[in-house]
N, C-alpha and C positions, 0 to 999 in steps of 0.2 A: 424118816420121822424121828423126832427126838423123844426119848423116854425120860419122864420126870415124875418121880413119886408114884410110879405105877400108871401114869397118864401119858398117852401118846399125844404129842403136839405136832400137828401137821404144819410143815414149814412151806415157805413160798415156792421152793423148787419142786414140791410134790404136787402142785396144782395144775389142772387144765385151765388156763386163763380164760378161755372163751366161756366155759361153763361158769367160772367164778364170777365174771362180770355180769353176765346176763341174769343169773340167779341173784346176784348181789343187789341189782337195781330193784328187783321185786321185793326183796327182804327189807331194804331201806324204806321203800314207799309204804309198805305195810306197817312198819314200825312208826313212821311219821304220822300216818293216819290214826293210829291207835292212841298215841300219847299227846296229840296236838292240843286237845282241850285243856289238859293239865298244864301244858306249857303256856297257853294263853292266860289261864288263871294265875299262874305264878308271876307273870309279868305285871298283871294288874295289881296284885297284892304288893309287889315290890315297889311299884311306882306311887301308889296312893299314900297320902299323908295320914299316918296313924291308921285308924279304921274308918276313914271317911266314907268309903263305899261298901266295903265288905268286912265282916268280922273274922272271916277265915275262908278256907278252901271250900268247904261244903256250902257256906252261905253264898259265896261267889257263884258256884256252880248252879245253885237253885235260882238265884236272881237272874242270871244271864239266860238260863233256859226258859224262865217264866216270861221275861220281857222281850227276848230276841229269838227264842226258839233254838233249835239245834244249829242253825246257821250262825248264830251268835258265838257259839263255841268254836267255830272254824273260820272266824274272821282272819284274813291274811294267809289262809292255808295254801291257796293257789300259788302265791309268791314263794312261800316256804318250800314248795316242791322242787324249786331250783337247787335246793341243798342236796339233791341227789348227786350232783356233780362233786360237791365237797365230801359227801359220804364215800364215794368211790376213791377220791383222792386220799381220804383218811386211811382206808384199809390198805390201799396200795403202799402208801408211805410207811404204815406200821409194819407190814410184812417185809418190805425191802430193808428198812432200818434194822429190823430183827436179824435179817440175813447178814447184813454188814456187821452188826454187833457180835454175831456168833464167831466172827474171826478173831475177836479180841477178848471175849469172856464166855465161860460156860454157864454163868449164872443166869437162870431164867428170869429172876427178879430184876436184875440190872438191864437185861435186854428189853423186858416189858416196860420198864420205867423210861428208858431212853427212847424207845420206839413210840410209846404212847405220847410223850411230850412232843417229839418231832412231827408225828401225825397230826396232832392238834394244831401245831403252828401252821402247817400247810392248809388244813381244813378251815381254820378261822380266817385266813387270808381270803379265801373264797366266800365264806359264809357271812362275814360281818355286813357287807352291803345288803345282802338278802335279809338278814335279821333286822337291820335298821329300817328297811321298808316294811317288812311284815309286822314289826312291833308297833309302828305308827298306825298300821291298819287295825291291829288288835285294840288300840286305844280309842277307836272311833265310835264305839258304843257308849256304855255308861261312863267310860273313862275319858271321854272326848275333851273334857276341860283340863286334863292333865298334860296335854301335848300342844306343841306350837302349831301343828299342821292340821287342817281340816279338809275333809273331802266335800265336794259339791253334792248337795242332795239330789238324788235321782230316784225316779220311780222304777221299780223292777218287777219282774214276774218270772215264772219258771222258764219262759221261752227266751228271755234276754238276760238271764242271770250271769252268763259268762261275760257279756259286754259290760254289764254293771260292775262286776268284780274288777275287770281290767281297767275300766274307766276310773275307779277309785285308786287303783295302783298308779295309773298315769298322773292323777292329781297329786299324789304324795311324792312321786319321783320328781315332778316339775317343781314343787314347792321346796323340797330339800335342796335341789340344785340351785334354785334361785336364792335361797337363804345362805347356803354354805359352800356352794360349788361342789366340785368332785370330792373334796375332803369330807363333806357332810356324810357321804356314804361310808366313810371309815371312822365316823365318830364312835368313840368307845372301843377302838381297835386294841389299844393297850390294855384297857380293862378286860376285854374279852380274852386276850392272851394270858393275863394274870389270873383269870378264872379257869379257862378251859385247859391250858397246858398243865397246871398242877392237878386239875380234876382227872384228866386223862392219864397223866403220869402216875397218879395214885391208884386209879381204878384198876389198871392191868396188874400191877404187883399184888394188890389186895385180892383181886379175883383169883390169881394163881395160888396165893397164900391160902385163901379160904377153901379153894378146891382141894389142895393137898391135905389140909387139916380135916376136912369133911370126909375125904376118901379114906383116911386112916381110922376114923371112928364110925363110919357107916357100916351097917350090917353087910355081911358077905353077899347077900342077894340084891342089895340096893343098886338100881340101874345107874350107870355112870352119868346118863343124861339128867337124872334127878339131882345128882350132886352138883352138876354145873348150873342147873336152874335155881338152886338155893344159893350157891356161891356168888352168882352174878348180882342179885339184889343186895346181898350183904355188902359187897364191894361198892355198889352204887350208893347205898345209904351212908357208908363211911366217907367216901370221897365227897358226896354232896354236902354232908354236914360240915366238913372241914373247909370247903371252898365257898359256902353260901354267902358269907359277908361280902366277898368280892363280886359275887353274882348280883347282889342287890345294888352295889355301886355301878356295875356294868349296865344294868337295866335303866337306872336313873340317868346315867351319862348319855345313853343312846336316845332315850325318849324325851328327856327334858332339854337336850341340847347343851349340856354342860361340857366344858373343855378340860377340866382338871379332875383327875381321879382322886387325888389327895384332898382337895377342897370338898368334893362330894362326900367323901368318907367322913371328914370332920363335921360337915353340916348334918349328915344323917345321925351321927353319934350325938351331936349336940341337941337335935330335935327329938330324937326317939330313944336315945340311950343304947345300951348294949342289946336290948330286945330288938332294936331296929335291924341288927345284923342277922336276925333269924326270920325276917319277913319272907314269906313265900317258901319257907323251908319244907313244910309239909307237902305243898303242891309240887315242889321240886322233887322230893323223895317219891311221891306218888307217881310222877311221870318217869323218874329215873329207874325205879324198881321194875315195873313191867317192861320198860325199854331194855333193861339189862337181861331180863328173861328172854325177850325176843332176840336180842343181839347174841346172847350166849347160845341159846338153843338153836336159833337160826344160823348164827355164824359158824358154830361147830358143825351143824348139819350141812351148811353151805360148803365148808371146806372138805367134808367127807364126800359130798356129792360131786365135788369138783376135782377129786383125786385123778391123777393121770391113770390111764387105762392099765398100765403095768403094775399099779399099786392098789388096785381095787380090792384084791384079795386080802390086803392087810387092814382094810377098814373094819372097825369094830366099835361097839357101844359099851 
């Protein structure tokens, strides 16, 4: 394990991979379930024109809950669970690239930046088709007029909810393929890379930076886990704020079926000015901050729980 600023960093070769992957799937699913409503609201706010539907995050939450119930906050969730694959690809790539980068630099910041960017590239290649479909499903409620694709109306009950959900998914998949072919499932891929690679590349260095700074100023009895739980949201808020303009463009490209990132950016700026670049930022931060707590606390716990048997005695908080 690498020692950095009084913090032990568990590296790839220290892990029992079977434990790591089995516990990782549970952690990823729990995180996704917790933050999905904020992700849905963020998409709706980013795609709407001005404040046509909602005045903000809280307004969107209340209106969706009132008109559609809890189910409305989880539209498209079943499709999004397939991102479990990209989640495992992300952490695997991150750890392997860190290991490779260690051969060329001792800097933890450089290793985190390079590994975070590479991991995001791999994950987005898997995630974009899932996001394209799930975002179209997100728009089927009050935001239905903002998307090109419509699901067929179906009656549903608690007994056939699963059939209803996947029936809607099939409708969207068929329509996307009919309209745009296979390329339609990768609409916004460049915008996603321009959003998430910088976001990931920024998050990890900021996370380690804030962790080191907080460790220096924290009282002697302050638990290391608490330091991590504070550093994660701080890193998330920083990275989300910096990359939000491109996230707005990404959402519009994928939902509205646009083909040009630059033209979408120009139109957004012309219609709504610089303020348009901040659309959905509060919802994004709201989803990113608890996600960071879960990822940091869960991921650090996951790595400690997944230590090889011969290293268990070195585990500490």
